[in-house]
C-alpha positions, 0 to 999 in steps of 0.5 A, a space after each residue: 450292835 447297840 451304842 448306848 454313850 457318846 463322847 463329849 462331857 467335860 466332866 470329872 470322873 466319879 466313882 460310881 464303879 460299885 453303884 453300878 455293879 450293886 444296880 445290875 445285880 438287882 436290875 439284871 432280870 430287867 435286862 435280860 428281858 429287854 434284851 430277848 424282847 431286842 428293845 434297844 430303846 429300853 436298854 438305852 433308857 436303863 444303861 446310860 444314866 448308870 454308866 455315866 455315873 461311872 464317867 459321861 464320857 465312856 461309851 456303853 454297847 452290847 454286842 454279841 459275846 465270845 463265850 456268852 451270848 451277849 457282851 456288855 462292853 464299857 469302853 473309853 473309845 480310844 480316850 487313853 484318860 479313861 481307858 484305866 476307868 473302864 478297865 477299873 469297872 470291868 475287874 469289878 465284873 461278876 464271873 461271866 456266864 451264859 448270857 453275859 460277859 463283859 469288856 473294857 474295849 470293843 472286841 474284834 467281831 469274826 463276822 464284821 465284814 457281814 455288818 452293815 450301818 446306815 449312815 444318814 441314809 448310806 449303806 455303810 457296809 464293811 464288805 466293801 471297806 478297802 485299806 491302803 497300808 503302809 508300814 513306816 521304817 523302823 516303826 511298830 505302827 500300820 498307816 491306814 488310809 481307808 475308802 468306801 464308795 459312800 464317803 464322799 457323800 459324808 462329812 469328814 467326821 461321820 467319816 472318820 467316826 466309821 473308819 475308827 468303829 470299823 478298824 475296831 471291829 476287824 482288830 479290836 479297840 486294843 490293837 487298834 490302839 497297839 498297832 495302827 497309826 495314822 488314820 486317814 478316810 479318803 475320798 479316792 480309792 488308794 493306789 495298792 489297796 487291798 479288801 479291809 478283810 486283811 488287815 488282821 493278817 497284816 497286823 500280826 505279822 507286825 506284831 510278830 516282829 515285837 514279841 522280845 523285850 527292846 529297848 531303843 538308844 536316843 540322844 539330843 539336846 535339853 532346851 539350854 543345848 546340853 547333851 541327852 542320852 535317853 533309852 526307852 523300851 519299844 513298843 511303848 504304849 499304855 494300852 499294854 499295862 491299862 491300870 498302870 496309870 501312876 506317874 512316878 519319876 525318880 530324879 538322880 543326881 550324879 557326881 562324876 560326868 563327862 565332858 558333856 554332863 552325862 554319867 561317868 566313872 563310879 556314877 555310871 556304875 551306881 546308876 546301873 546298880 540302882 536300877 537293877 536293884 529297882 528291877 528287882 524290888 518292882 519289875 521283877 518278878 513282881 511285876 509292881 511297875 513298868 520301866 518306861 524310859 529313863 533319861 540323863 543330862 546335865 548331872 541328873 538321870 530321870 528313871 520313869 515308871 508306871 504302876 497301879 496306884 492300888 499297889 505299893 510302887 510309889 513308896 517302894 520308889 521313895 524308899 529306894 531313892 532314900 539310899 541314893 548317895 550322890 546327892 539329893 533324890 527326889 520322886 514325884 508321884 502323880 496320876 497319868 492315864 495317857 502316860 503324858 510324862 513320856 509322850 516322846 517316847 511313846 511308839 
C-alpha cells in the first residue's frame, strides 16, 4: 500500500473536488504508466498536490482494489470533520473500471495478515499482532488492547499509528469508527489475548445485536439543576451518515409542564404530533435527514437533526416549525461534520 498524505495542516478545506476529477481525466494515462512501472515516488509527486488542493489534511493511498486492479483512496484518516468531504469526493468520481476504483475510506484487506511494514528498521508483521478484546456492558463498542513484539522498541506515537493502520486493514476504516472504542497499544501482551485474525468475527457478532433501530431514554439535569429528559438513537455515529454534516436544531417551547418542567398533557401530545409530521416530511420515506436526539427541559424541547446541506431539509424544518402554536419556535442551522452538537449522545 502506498501512502501519499499526512495529516497535520490547519488550513480550511478548499473546493478542489471538480478540479481534481478534471485533472484525473487528463492525467490518468500517465498515472496508469506510473502504477505499471511501480514508480511510487512518481505517483506521490503527481497525486499529493491535487489531493491537498481539496484539503491538506486528507490522506491519499493507492491500494489493491476489490474489483478493479487498483483502488484510489482519499480518506479523512479518522478525522470526523473531514469525513463528509472525502465522501463528496468519491460521489463525484467517474465509474469504476477494470483498472481503477475509488473509496473515501480505507477498505478491509483480505490479505491483511500477509502485510509487513518497516517501522524505523523494525518489521511490523500483522500475523504477529495479538489483541485483548473487551466489550463494555451496554455499549456498542469493543475496546482493543494491541500488542506486537516490536512495540517495546517503538515510541508511543508510532505504536498508535501502527495499531490504527492495522485495525483499518483488518476491519476497514468505517467499521473501526463504528465498532471500536478505546484503543491501547501495549508493550506487554494482554491477558487472554487472541490473534488479530479473530477481530472481524468479534465485531460481526457485536454488530448483529444492533441491526434494528433502537432508542435510549436518558435522564439528567441542566446546569441550573432542572430536570432533563433526552431520547437518543442507539447506536448514534456520524460515520453511518457521512453526507449529513448540516446540523438542524429545532427548539419548541411548550405550555403545559409537570412539576419538573417537563412536557405534560396537551403539550406532550402536540410534541408527539410534531415529530410524527417531521418524520413524514423528512425522515420517511425520503431519508433527507436523520433524527439524532431530542431533549426536554425547562419548558423547551430541542430536536437535533442532521442532513445533507445539498438538500432542502433546513427549509422544510423551518416551514414545519412555523406551524408550532405553543410559543415562538426557533430553527438554528449550522455546519457540524463531527456532530459536536450531540457529542454527549454519540455511542
